[in-house]
PyMOL CGO cylinders between C-alpha atoms (Angstrom):
from pymol import cmd
from pymol.cgo import CYLINDER

trace = [
    CYLINDER, 14.39, -40.62, 150.99, 16.46, -43.59, 150.02, 0.3, 1, 1, 1, 1, 1, 1,
    CYLINDER, 16.46, -43.59, 150.02, 18.48, -43.67, 146.78, 0.3, 1, 1, 1, 1, 1, 1,
    CYLINDER, 18.48, -43.67, 146.78, 16.32, -46.48, 145.42, 0.3, 1, 1, 1, 1, 1, 1,
    CYLINDER, 16.32, -46.48, 145.42, 13.12, -44.39, 145.75, 0.3, 1, 1, 1, 1, 1, 1,
    CYLINDER, 13.12, -44.39, 145.75, 14.47, -41.18, 144.20, 0.3, 1, 1, 1, 1, 1, 1,
    CYLINDER, 14.47, -41.18, 144.20, 12.79, -40.15, 140.93, 0.3, 1, 1, 1, 1, 1, 1,
    CYLINDER, 12.79, -40.15, 140.93, 15.85, -40.48, 138.66, 0.3, 1, 1, 1, 1, 1, 1,
    CYLINDER, 15.85, -40.48, 138.66, 15.12, -41.92, 135.23, 0.3, 1, 1, 1, 1, 1, 1,
    CYLINDER, 15.12, -41.92, 135.23, 16.88, -45.08, 134.26, 0.3, 1, 1, 1, 1, 1, 1,
    CYLINDER, 16.88, -45.08, 134.26, 19.74, -45.03, 131.76, 0.3, 1, 1, 1, 1, 1, 1,
    CYLINDER, 19.74, -45.03, 131.76, 18.44, -45.34, 128.19, 0.3, 1, 1, 1, 1, 1, 1,
    CYLINDER, 18.44, -45.34, 128.19, 21.21, -46.41, 125.88, 0.3, 1, 1, 1, 1, 1, 1,
    CYLINDER, 21.21, -46.41, 125.88, 20.60, -44.53, 122.62, 0.3, 1, 1, 1, 1, 1, 1,
    CYLINDER, 20.60, -44.53, 122.62, 23.14, -45.37, 119.92, 0.3, 1, 1, 1, 1, 1, 1,
    CYLINDER, 23.14, -45.37, 119.92, 25.24, -42.63, 118.38, 0.3, 1, 1, 1, 1, 1, 1,
    CYLINDER, 25.24, -42.63, 118.38, 23.81, -41.36, 115.06, 0.3, 1, 1, 1, 1, 1, 1,
    CYLINDER, 23.81, -41.36, 115.06, 27.25, -41.45, 113.43, 0.3, 1, 1, 1, 1, 1, 1,
    CYLINDER, 27.25, -41.45, 113.43, 30.77, -42.57, 114.23, 0.3, 1, 1, 1, 1, 1, 1,
    CYLINDER, 30.77, -42.57, 114.23, 32.22, -40.78, 117.29, 0.3, 1, 1, 1, 1, 1, 1,
    CYLINDER, 32.22, -40.78, 117.29, 35.08, -38.97, 115.46, 0.3, 1, 1, 1, 1, 1, 1,
    CYLINDER, 35.08, -38.97, 115.46, 32.56, -37.52, 112.99, 0.3, 1, 1, 1, 1, 1, 1,
    CYLINDER, 32.56, -37.52, 112.99, 30.28, -36.33, 115.76, 0.3, 1, 1, 1, 1, 1, 1,
    CYLINDER, 30.28, -36.33, 115.76, 33.22, -34.67, 117.61, 0.3, 1, 1, 1, 1, 1, 1,
    CYLINDER, 33.22, -34.67, 117.61, 34.48, -33.10, 114.36, 0.3, 1, 1, 1, 1, 1, 1,
    CYLINDER, 34.48, -33.10, 114.36, 31.03, -31.68, 113.56, 0.3, 1, 1, 1, 1, 1, 1,
    CYLINDER, 31.03, -31.68, 113.56, 30.75, -30.40, 117.14, 0.3, 1, 1, 1, 1, 1, 1,
    CYLINDER, 30.75, -30.40, 117.14, 34.07, -28.52, 116.78, 0.3, 1, 1, 1, 1, 1, 1,
    CYLINDER, 34.07, -28.52, 116.78, 33.17, -27.12, 113.39, 0.3, 1, 1, 1, 1, 1, 1,
    CYLINDER, 33.17, -27.12, 113.39, 29.72, -25.91, 114.48, 0.3, 1, 1, 1, 1, 1, 1,
    CYLINDER, 29.72, -25.91, 114.48, 30.98, -24.38, 117.70, 0.3, 1, 1, 1, 1, 1, 1,
    CYLINDER, 30.98, -24.38, 117.70, 33.65, -22.48, 115.71, 0.3, 1, 1, 1, 1, 1, 1,
    CYLINDER, 33.65, -22.48, 115.71, 31.01, -21.31, 113.20, 0.3, 1, 1, 1, 1, 1, 1,
    CYLINDER, 31.01, -21.31, 113.20, 28.80, -20.21, 116.05, 0.3, 1, 1, 1, 1, 1, 1,
    CYLINDER, 28.80, -20.21, 116.05, 31.64, -18.23, 117.68, 0.3, 1, 1, 1, 1, 1, 1,
    CYLINDER, 31.64, -18.23, 117.68, 32.46, -16.65, 114.32, 0.3, 1, 1, 1, 1, 1, 1,
    CYLINDER, 32.46, -16.65, 114.32, 28.92, -15.49, 113.68, 0.3, 1, 1, 1, 1, 1, 1,
    CYLINDER, 28.92, -15.49, 113.68, 28.36, -14.26, 117.22, 0.3, 1, 1, 1, 1, 1, 1,
    CYLINDER, 28.36, -14.26, 117.22, 31.67, -12.35, 116.98, 0.3, 1, 1, 1, 1, 1, 1,
    CYLINDER, 31.67, -12.35, 116.98, 30.53, -10.89, 113.66, 0.3, 1, 1, 1, 1, 1, 1,
    CYLINDER, 30.53, -10.89, 113.66, 27.14, -9.73, 115.02, 0.3, 1, 1, 1, 1, 1, 1,
    CYLINDER, 27.14, -9.73, 115.02, 28.40, -8.43, 118.32, 0.3, 1, 1, 1, 1, 1, 1,
    CYLINDER, 28.40, -8.43, 118.32, 31.53, -6.82, 116.77, 0.3, 1, 1, 1, 1, 1, 1,
    CYLINDER, 31.53, -6.82, 116.77, 29.64, -5.07, 114.00, 0.3, 1, 1, 1, 1, 1, 1,
    CYLINDER, 29.64, -5.07, 114.00, 26.85, -3.72, 116.24, 0.3, 1, 1, 1, 1, 1, 1,
    CYLINDER, 26.85, -3.72, 116.24, 28.88, -0.81, 117.70, 0.3, 1, 1, 1, 1, 1, 1,
    CYLINDER, 28.88, -0.81, 117.70, 30.09, 0.11, 114.16, 0.3, 1, 1, 1, 1, 1, 1,
    CYLINDER, 30.09, 0.11, 114.16, 26.51, 0.15, 112.93, 0.3, 1, 1, 1, 1, 1, 1,
    CYLINDER, 26.51, 0.15, 112.93, 25.35, 2.22, 115.88, 0.3, 1, 1, 1, 1, 1, 1,
    CYLINDER, 25.35, 2.22, 115.88, 28.13, 4.80, 115.40, 0.3, 1, 1, 1, 1, 1, 1,
    CYLINDER, 28.13, 4.80, 115.40, 27.69, 5.11, 111.65, 0.3, 1, 1, 1, 1, 1, 1,
    CYLINDER, 27.69, 5.11, 111.65, 23.87, 5.27, 111.60, 0.3, 1, 1, 1, 1, 1, 1,
]
cmd.load_cgo(trace, "trace")
């Protein structure tokens, strides 16, 4: 199979929905919030299991 006949979609340039620094900042904030809540849930589960 030659590279020209491989079923790879063509590049579709979709513009950024906001300025790049804002997108990166929101990415960092949301990942940190996700890590915080996952830590809260997984860290409090053993406490709940022991006390119930």
